C-alpha positions as CSV (number, residue, x, y, z in Angstrom):
1,M,-29.3,1.6,50.0
2,L,-29.3,1.9,46.3
3,A,-26.8,0.7,43.7
4,T,-23.2,1.9,43.9
5,A,-21.0,1.8,40.8
6,V,-17.2,2.3,40.3
7,W,-15.6,2.6,36.9
8,D,-12.2,0.8,36.6
9,Q,-10.4,0.7,33.3
10,G,-13.2,-0.4,31.1
11,S,-15.5,-2.2,33.6
12,L,-18.2,-1.2,36.0
13,H,-18.0,-2.7,39.3
14,V,-21.4,-2.6,40.7
15,H,-22.9,-3.4,44.2
16,L,-26.7,-4.1,44.1
17,P,-27.9,-4.5,47.7
18,W,-31.1,-6.1,48.6
19,S,-30.4,-6.0,52.4
20,S,-28.0,-4.3,54.6
21,K,-25.6,-7.3,54.5
22,A,-26.2,-8.9,51.2
23,G,-26.8,-8.3,47.6
24,F,-25.2,-8.8,44.1
25,R,-21.9,-7.7,42.9
26,I,-21.8,-7.3,39.1
27,I,-18.8,-6.7,36.9
28,L,-19.8,-5.5,33.4
29,K,-17.0,-5.3,30.8
30,V,-17.9,-2.7,28.4
31,E,-16.8,-3.8,24.9
32,S,-18.6,-1.3,22.6
33,T,-16.3,0.1,20.0
34,A,-13.4,-1.7,21.6
35,M,-10.7,-4.2,20.3
36,I,-11.1,-7.5,21.9
37,R,-9.4,-10.8,21.5
38,V,-11.0,-13.4,19.1
39,N,-10.2,-17.0,18.7
40,R,-9.9,-17.4,14.9
41,P,-12.1,-20.2,13.5
42,P,-10.8,-22.6,10.9
43,P,-10.2,-21.2,7.5
44,A,-13.1,-20.4,5.3
45,M,-13.6,-23.0,2.6
46,A,-13.8,-20.4,-0.1
47,L,-9.9,-19.9,0.2
48,S,-9.3,-23.4,-1.1
49,D,-10.8,-22.3,-4.5
50,R,-8.2,-23.1,-7.2
51,R,-8.5,-19.5,-8.5
52,I,-7.0,-18.3,-5.2
53,A,-4.1,-20.6,-6.0
54,E,-3.7,-19.1,-9.4
55,M,-3.7,-15.6,-7.9
56,E,-1.0,-16.6,-5.5
57,K,1.1,-18.1,-8.3
58,Q,0.7,-14.9,-10.3
59,A,1.8,-12.8,-7.4
60,S,4.8,-15.0,-6.8
61,Q,5.8,-14.7,-10.3
62,F,5.4,-10.9,-10.3
63,F,7.3,-10.2,-6.9
64,L,10.1,-12.7,-7.5
65,T,10.7,-11.3,-11.1
66,D,13.0,-8.3,-10.1
67,T,12.9,-6.2,-13.2
68,R,12.6,-2.4,-13.6
69,S,9.2,-2.9,-15.0
70,T,7.9,-4.7,-11.9
71,R,9.5,-2.4,-9.5
72,Q,7.6,0.5,-11.1
73,R,4.3,-1.2,-10.9
74,T,2.0,-2.7,-8.2
75,F,0.2,-6.0,-8.3
76,D,-3.5,-6.1,-8.2
77,F,-4.7,-8.4,-5.4
78,D,-8.4,-8.4,-6.3
79,W,-10.5,-11.5,-5.3
80,P,-11.1,-13.7,-8.3
81,D,-14.8,-13.9,-7.8
82,E,-17.4,-11.7,-5.8
83,R,-18.9,-14.9,-4.4
84,I,-15.5,-16.0,-2.9
85,E,-15.0,-12.7,-1.5
86,A,-18.6,-12.6,0.1
87,R,-18.1,-16.2,1.6
88,I,-14.8,-15.1,3.1
89,L,-16.2,-11.9,4.6
90,E,-19.2,-13.9,5.9
91,A,-17.0,-16.2,7.9
92,L,-15.0,-13.3,9.3
93,D,-18.2,-11.4,10.1
94,L,-19.4,-14.5,11.9
95,A,-16.2,-14.8,14.0
96,W,-16.3,-11.0,15.0
97,A,-20.1,-10.9,15.5
98,G,-20.4,-8.3,12.8
99,R,-17.9,-5.9,14.3
100,C,-14.7,-4.3,13.1
101,A,-11.7,-6.3,14.5
102,F,-9.9,-3.2,15.5
103,C,-12.4,-0.7,16.6
104,G,-15.5,-2.7,17.3
105,T,-17.9,-0.7,15.2
106,G,-20.6,-2.7,13.3
107,G,-21.6,-2.5,9.7
108,G,-19.9,-1.4,6.5
109,L,-17.0,-4.1,6.9
110,D,-14.7,-5.4,4.3
111,I,-11.9,-7.9,4.2
112,H,-8.8,-6.4,5.6
113,R,-5.2,-7.6,5.3
114,F,-3.4,-7.0,8.7
115,R,-0.1,-7.3,7.1
116,P,-0.4,-5.3,3.8
117,E,-0.1,-7.1,0.4
118,Q,2.9,-4.9,-0.7
119,D,4.8,-1.9,0.2
120,A,4.8,-2.3,4.0
121,V,5.5,1.0,5.9
122,A,7.8,0.8,8.9
123,E,7.7,3.1,12.1
124,D,10.4,5.3,10.5
125,G,8.3,5.8,7.2
126,G,10.5,3.3,5.1
127,T,8.7,1.0,2.8
128,S,9.3,-2.7,1.9
129,R,8.3,-3.4,-1.6
130,R,7.9,-7.2,-1.1
131,H,6.2,-7.3,2.1
132,Y,3.8,-9.1,2.5
133,W,2.6,-10.4,-0.9
134,W,2.6,-14.1,0.0
135,L,0.1,-13.3,2.9
136,A,-2.5,-11.7,0.7
137,Y,-4.8,-14.8,0.6
138,E,-3.7,-16.3,3.9
139,W,-6.5,-17.0,6.2
140,N,-4.7,-15.8,9.5
141,N,-3.9,-12.3,7.9
142,L,-7.6,-11.6,7.0
143,Y,-9.7,-9.6,9.3
144,P,-13.1,-7.7,9.1
145,A,-12.5,-4.1,9.3
146,C,-14.5,-0.9,8.8
147,T,-13.6,1.6,6.1
148,H,-12.0,4.1,8.7
149,C,-9.7,1.5,10.2
150,R,-8.7,0.0,6.9
151,E,-7.8,3.5,5.6
152,A,-6.1,4.7,8.9
153,Q,-3.8,1.7,8.9
154,G,-3.1,1.7,5.0
155,A,0.2,-0.1,4.5
156,K,1.5,0.7,7.9
157,F,2.9,-2.4,9.6
158,P,5.9,-1.4,12.1
159,T,7.9,-4.1,13.7
160,E,10.6,-4.2,16.4
161,E,12.6,-6.8,14.6
162,D,13.6,-7.2,10.9
163,R,10.9,-8.3,8.7
164,V,10.8,-12.0,7.8
165,R,12.0,-13.4,4.4
166,A,9.4,-13.7,1.7
167,G,7.4,-16.8,1.9
168,T,7.5,-17.2,5.8
169,T,4.1,-18.1,7.3
170,E,5.1,-19.6,10.6
171,R,5.6,-17.7,13.9
172,L,5.3,-14.4,12.2
173,N,4.6,-12.3,15.3
174,E,7.2,-14.1,17.3
175,R,9.9,-13.3,14.7
176,E,9.0,-9.8,13.7
177,R,7.4,-8.6,17.0
178,P,5.0,-6.2,15.4
179,L,4.2,-3.0,17.1
180,L,0.5,-3.4,16.3
181,L,-1.7,-5.5,18.6
182,D,-3.1,-8.6,16.8
183,P,-6.6,-9.4,18.0
184,C,-6.1,-13.0,17.5
185,D,-2.8,-13.2,19.1
186,D,-2.6,-10.6,21.8
187,D,-5.1,-9.6,24.6
188,P,-6.1,-6.1,23.8
189,E,-8.3,-6.0,26.9
190,A,-5.4,-6.4,29.2
191,L,-3.4,-3.5,27.5
192,L,-5.9,-0.9,26.4
193,I,-7.4,1.3,29.1
194,Y,-10.8,3.0,28.5
195,S,-11.7,6.1,30.5
196,E,-15.3,7.0,31.7
197,E,-15.2,9.8,29.1
198,G,-14.7,7.2,26.3
199,E,-11.0,7.7,25.5
200,V,-8.5,4.8,25.1
201,A,-5.0,4.9,26.4
202,S,-2.4,2.5,27.5
203,E,1.0,2.1,29.4
204,D,2.2,-0.2,26.7
205,H,4.0,1.1,23.7
206,R,2.6,-1.4,21.2
207,A,-0.9,-0.6,22.3
208,L,-0.3,3.2,22.0
209,V,1.1,2.6,18.4
210,T,-2.1,0.5,17.8
211,V,-4.4,3.3,19.0
212,E,-2.6,5.9,16.9
213,T,-2.4,3.7,13.7
214,F,-6.2,2.7,13.7
215,D,-7.1,6.3,15.0
216,L,-9.1,4.6,17.9
217,N,-9.7,8.0,19.6
218,R,-11.5,9.4,16.7
219,P,-14.5,11.5,17.9
220,E,-17.3,9.3,17.0
221,L,-15.8,6.2,18.8
222,V,-15.1,8.3,22.0
223,L,-18.7,9.6,21.9
224,E,-20.1,6.1,21.5
225,R,-18.1,4.7,24.2
226,K,-19.1,7.4,26.6
227,Q,-22.8,7.0,25.6
228,T,-22.5,3.2,26.2
229,I,-21.2,3.7,29.7
230,Q,-24.1,6.1,30.4
231,W,-26.5,3.6,29.1
232,V,-25.0,0.8,31.3
233,R,-25.2,3.2,34.4
234,M,-28.8,4.0,33.7
235,G,-29.7,0.2,33.5
236,L,-28.0,-0.6,36.6
237,S,-29.7,2.3,38.4
238,Q,-32.9,0.8,37.4
239,A,-31.9,-2.5,38.6
240,G,-30.8,-1.1,41.9
241,K,-34.1,0.7,42.5
242,A,-36.1,-2.4,41.6
243,L,-34.0,-4.4,44.1
244,H,-34.2,-1.9,46.8
245,G,-38.1,-1.9,46.4
246,R,-38.3,-5.6,46.4
247,S,-39.5,-5.7,42.8
248,Y,-37.7,-8.8,41.7
249,R,-39.4,-9.1,38.4
250,A,-38.4,-5.5,37.5
251,F,-34.9,-6.3,38.7
252,A,-34.7,-9.4,36.5
253,D,-35.8,-7.5,33.5
254,A,-33.3,-4.8,34.0
255,I,-30.4,-7.3,34.2
256,Q,-31.7,-9.3,31.2
257,T,-31.6,-6.1,29.2
258,L,-28.0,-5.4,30.2
259,Y,-27.1,-8.9,29.2
260,S,-29.3,-9.2,26.1
261,E,-27.8,-9.3,22.5
262,A,-29.3,-6.0,21.9
263,A,-27.3,-4.2,24.4
264,P,-24.8,-1.7,22.9
265,F,-21.8,-3.6,24.5
266,A,-20.6,-7.3,24.8
267,A,-21.5,-8.9,28.0
268,R,-19.7,-12.2,27.5
269,S,-16.8,-11.1,29.6
270,S,-19.0,-10.0,32.3
271,S,-19.7,-11.7,35.7
272,I,-22.4,-11.7,38.3
273,A,-22.0,-13.1,41.8
274,P,-23.6,-12.9,45.3
275,A,-21.9,-10.3,47.6
276,T,-22.2,-10.1,51.3
277,R,-21.3,-7.2,53.6
278,S,-19.7,-7.6,56.9
């Protein structure tokens, strides 16, 4: 009997038999172009540069000075030095393995502020001038993101509860209950459901708002997910044929390819275990 595979909400559940009663059961979590949870590393040392502190001081003076002039202007939140920006992006890039924190694509990444630095847009389209200038250089608010995701979100940051007072840095998600999934605070894999055709959906309102906000069903992402699933199926088919023919070296090579760093999906959430049939 050859390999059998069943798709279930983003995972391929596969049985690779090597006899009529025993074999291997493999679960491959396909994470190509997908939002996954990441444990944020310690802050990048570049954020301790005194010029960052000076930028924060200037922003504070600008937003806390409520005059007609400041209300009609925006503050420029540029990084004080290209080398500082590069080191911060490098730290974020390392944490997310070179992928966008929101859609999972690789390459063309830049530093993205999850909570916008100013003029935050609510679900009803209303804007809040002062939110969130004080988080512009806060490590926990910085993510690596592709151009499409950054432009798709823009300044949109809807919340269920009222926005926190300016200067608040503790328990932000708990207090505001954002309608966007936070890759470092939520578990996107438990809420986002990927079809075999490559589309992402959910039964959770926050997850649906996230999909819409970051445009996670844009055609190129859907196509890449579908192609990734097909690639995995082909590799598993090869492994199954090798195991059925007692070609254990070919079987090992096929499985190693699926779990290699070059594979077009992340296998770190995968599992492989013996399985027996009654």
